[in-house]
C-alpha positions, 0 to 999 in steps of 0.5 A: 139917570143923573149921578152927581157924585161921578168924577169926570175930567175937566171938559175941553170945550175950546174947539167945539165951535171951530168948525160949522155943523154939517147941516144940509136940506132940500125943500119941496121933495114931496108933491102932496104935502103943503111943505116938505124937506129932506134934512141931514145932520152929519150922516143922520137923515130925515124926511118931513112933510106937513099937511094942513090945516085940513078938516078934522075928524069929529072925534079929534076936533078941538074947539079952541085950537088945531089938533096936531097929529104926528106920525113918526115912521122908523127906517124899517118895521113897525114903530117901537115904544122908543119910536112912539116916545120920539113921536111924542117929543116932536109932537109936543114941540110942534104943538108949542110952536105952532099958532094952533089957536088960529085954526080951531076945529082943524087938523095939522098932520106932520109926518117924519120918516127916518132914513138913517140914524147916526146918533142925532135922530131926535134933533134931526127929526125936530129940525126937519119938522120945523123946516117943513112947517116953514116950507108950508107957510103955516103960522108959527109963534116962534121957530125952534131948533134942536141940538144933540150934545154928546158926553164922551168917557174922557169928559169932553162934549161934542156937538157931532156924533163921536167917531166911536159910539162906544165912547159915548157916556151920555147924550143931551138933546135940547130944543130952543125957541128963536125968541129968547133962546129958552129951552122948550124941550130937554131929553137926556140919556146915559150917566152924567153929573149936574155940571155935565148937564149945565155945560152941555146946555150952555154949548148947545144953546150956542150951537143952536144959533148955527141951526137958526142961521142955517134955517134962515139962510135956507128959507131965504134961498127957497123964497128967492127961487120961488120969486125967480121961477 
């Protein structure tokens, strides 16, 4: 919900980029998928795996591109309505980025398993899906990176989960492409003004550069390990 009439304090963004984002990953942790990764943003942790392209069922087959099947699994229990919503966001992102036209009448199956949620679950899951795709070697139109941005009640923005979640007023999640830095997905929760949103978008775009750099470095390390093994 957007309320442009909300009065907030002047945002302090001077120290947002003084420290690197806490990003970690490990590739090839699963044996059966074509690509897999465990990925962490702070304390939020997700495992992602990709299978394919593989043969597609006739009922799902598309003549002009691959069918993208996304399976999002919560930490425990059966998927909720919110989990299905997360699943749709990740699926739409992957459908946009993958070069599906190269694999007509085939299926690409992506599975994302939540391990721990500390507030950055959507961005963590999206980035994990991208890294799994890179690990598999599947053709992509572009790489994508997601950022979670938190607006606290004091009017400040943060790219890491605040220590007290009770201080969170709104959350912005953006996904950017690697070509022009354009927004391909935008998701918001909470109460915020138009200026809050614009400022959140600005610092999230800058923050995404760290994520892209991390992905590049990790893939280079992955390729080096393969070449030396």
